RORO-233693 format. One record per residue (C-alpha): y, z, x negated; residue number from 1. Coordinates in steps of 0.02 Angstrom, whole numbers, plus 50000, padded with zeros to 5 digits. Example, Ala and Ser with C-alpha at 12.3 -4.5 7.8 and 13.67 -1.06 7.14 Angstrom:
@v->49775&w->50390&u->49385&k->1 $
@v->49947&w->50357&u->49316&k->2 $
This chain:
@v->49212&w->51710&u->50460&k->1 $
@v->49343&w->51594&u->50536&k->2 $
@v->49464&w->51646&u->50399&k->3 $
@v->49337&w->51598&u->50264&k->4 $
@v->49310&w->51427&u->50348&k->5 $
@v->49498&w->51395&u->50348&k->6 $
@v->49511&w->51436&u->50163&k->7 $
@v->49361&w->51329&u->50115&k->8 $
@v->49414&w->51179&u->50220&k->9 $
@v->49587&w->51184&u->50140&k->10 $
@v->49510&w->51190&u->49967&k->11 $
@v->49405&w->51036&u->50005&k->12 $
@v->49550&w->50929&u->50058&k->13 $
@v->49535&w->50749&u->49999&k->14 $
@v->49723&w->50721&u->49991&k->15 $
@v->49723&w->50744&u->49802&k->16 $
@v->49584&w->50618&u->49774&k->17 $
@v->49642&w->50481&u->49894&k->18 $
@v->49804&w->50392&u->49848&k->19 $
@v->49919&w->50333&u->49986&k->20 $
@v->49887&w->50159&u->50055&k->21 $
@v->49962&w->50013&u->49959&k->22 $
@v->50014&w->50116&u->49809&k->23 $
@v->49971&w->50141&u->49630&k->24 $
@v->49998&w->50306&u->49542&k->25 $
@v->50038&w->50312&u->49357&k->26 $
@v->50121&w->50449&u->49254&k->27 $
@v->50152&w->50555&u->49409&k->28 $
@v->50249&w->50414&u->49494&k->29 $
@v->50198&w->50314&u->49647&k->30 $
@v->50232&w->50127&u->49652&k->31 $
@v->50218&w->50020&u->49809&k->32 $
@v->50096&w->49873&u->49813&k->33 $
@v->50146&w->49735&u->49935&k->34 $
@v->50044&w->49584&u->49880&k->35 $
@v->49872&w->49542&u->49812&k->36 $
@v->49832&w->49373&u->49738&k->37 $
@v->49705&w->49292&u->49624&k->38 $
@v->49683&w->49138&u->49517&k->39 $
@v->49550&w->49069&u->49401&k->40 $
@v->49616&w->49013&u->49233&k->41 $
@v->49547&w->48947&u->49071&k->42 $
@v->49391&w->48901&u->49173&k->43 $
@v->49314&w->49067&u->49123&k->44 $
@v->49420&w->49209&u->49195&k->45 $
@v->49481&w->49259&u->49367&k->46 $
@v->49635&w->49367&u->49372&k->47 $
@v->49674&w->49479&u->49522&k->48 $
@v->49854&w->49542&u->49531&k->49 $
@v->49908&w->49688&u->49640&k->50 $
@v->50097&w->49691&u->49636&k->51 $
@v->50262&w->49734&u->49713&k->52 $
@v->50339&w->49577&u->49788&k->53 $
@v->50475&w->49522&u->49795&k->54 $
@v->50540&w->49595&u->49636&k->55 $
@v->50381&w->49607&u->49535&k->56 $
@v->50437&w->49769&u->49455&k->57 $
@v->50258&w->49823&u->49424&k->58 $
@v->50081&w->49757&u->49440&k->59 $
@v->49901&w->49794&u->49400&k->60 $
@v->49801&w->49644&u->49341&k->61 $
@v->49611&w->49648&u->49345&k->62 $
@v->49508&w->49516&u->49257&k->63 $
@v->49334&w->49458&u->49302&k->64 $
@v->49227&w->49320&u->49230&k->65 $
@v->49251&w->49158&u->49328&k->66 $
@v->49194&w->49191&u->49506&k->67 $
@v->49140&w->49081&u->49651&k->68 $
@v->49176&w->49213&u->49784&k->69 $
@v->49282&w->49370&u->49803&k->70 $
@v->49194&w->49522&u->49730&k->71 $
@v->49116&w->49643&u->49854&k->72 $
@v->49068&w->49817&u->49797&k->73 $
@v->49108&w->49930&u->49651&k->74 $
@v->49134&w->49859&u->49476&k->75 $
@v->49148&w->49958&u->49315&k->76 $
@v->49247&w->49908&u->49162&k->77 $
@v->49152&w->49819&u->49025&k->78 $
@v->49226&w->49694&u->48903&k->79 $
@v->49164&w->49520&u->48942&k->80 $
@v->49089&w->49488&u->48770&k->81 $
@v->48985&w->49648&u->48779&k->82 $
@v->48799&w->49605&u->48780&k->83 $
@v->48777&w->49715&u->48935&k->84 $
@v->48918&w->49633&u->49035&k->85 $
@v->48852&w->49585&u->49207&k->86 $
@v->48973&w->49496&u->49326&k->87 $
@v->48883&w->49577&u->49474&k->88 $
@v->48923&w->49751&u->49406&k->89 $
@v->49074&w->49739&u->49291&k->90 $
@v->49253&w->49681&u->49279&k->91 $
@v->49313&w->49621&u->49110&k->92 $
@v->49480&w->49710&u->49089&k->93 $
@v->49660&w->49686&u->49134&k->94 $
@v->49826&w->49772&u->49111&k->95 $
@v->49960&w->49875&u->49197&k->96 $
@v->50141&w->49816&u->49196&k->97 $
@v->50280&w->49941&u->49238&k->98 $
@v->50468&w->49904&u->49237&k->99 $
@v->50585&w->49907&u->49148&k->100 $
@v->50483&w->49853&u->48995&k->101 $
@v->50342&w->49762&u->49086&k->102 $
@v->50241&w->49760&u->48926&k->103 $
@v->50053&w->49747&u->48958&k->104 $
@v->49963&w->49915&u->48950&k->105 $
@v->49777&w->49870&u->48928&k->106 $
@v->49641&w->49942&u->49038&k->107 $
@v->49514&w->50037&u->48932&k->108 $
@v->49395&w->50110&u->49063&k->109 $
@v->49369&w->50141&u->49247&k->110 $
@v->49316&w->50054&u->49406&k->111 $
@v->49377&w->49946&u->49550&k->112 $
@v->49303&w->49925&u->49724&k->113 $
@v->49327&w->49773&u->49838&k->114 $
@v->49282&w->49770&u->50022&k->115 $
@v->49329&w->49658&u->50168&k->116 $
@v->49355&w->49695&u->50352&k->117 $
@v->49409&w->49548&u->50458&k->118 $
@v->49546&w->49455&u->50365&k->119 $
@v->49597&w->49605&u->50260&k->120 $
@v->49534&w->49665&u->50094&k->121 $
@v->49534&w->49842&u->50029&k->122 $
@v->49548&w->49856&u->49842&k->123 $
@v->49532&w->50032&u->49772&k->124 $
@v->49545&w->50071&u->49588&k->125 $
@v->49537&w->50214&u->49464&k->126 $
@v->49563&w->50149&u->49288&k->127 $
@v->49612&w->50219&u->49122&k->128 $
@v->49742&w->50126&u->49020&k->129 $
@v->49803&w->50147&u->48842&k->130 $
@v->49947&w->50251&u->48916&k->131 $
@v->49853&w->50353&u->49048&k->132 $
@v->49762&w->50349&u->49213&k->133 $
@v->49806&w->50231&u->49357&k->134 $
@v->49739&w->50261&u->49534&k->135 $
@v->49776&w->50176&u->49697&k->136 $
@v->49731&w->50052&u->49829&k->137 $
@v->49791&w->49902&u->49924&k->138 $
@v->49745&w->49847&u->50101&k->139 $
@v->49794&w->49674&u->50163&k->140 $
@v->49769&w->49489&u->50132&k->141 $
@v->49712&w->49421&u->49965&k->142 $
@v->49798&w->49257&u->49923&k->143 $
@v->49730&w->49123&u->49808&k->144 $
@v->49866&w->49045&u->49700&k->145 $
């Protein structure tokens, strides 16, 4: 019986489903995330950037409709001009940028979760892009620029 428990508990390991802290995974590669920032632009969109800084060799940008406070909870992808877009439930898109090309790779599906504990935010994401899946998370301050 103990042997069966050991086998089953190993099979249920969450290591495969939980990416390492402050990383994004894309194409089988892990990329460090060292900074999170946000800015509202064009008076209608708020852009959150999770990136490697200094250097800026890669980043994941997430766009929301203009916000008055930092999101809290889980948000699913929905284009902002979709009739069912709800800013309390959806994020409006974004893109992945990976060096050396740093060309935008649009987000096509997925989710992002924001939570706050003390002065730190945890941002977890699992999104599909035009070039494949991107998973990861960031824990730390969120800076308004």
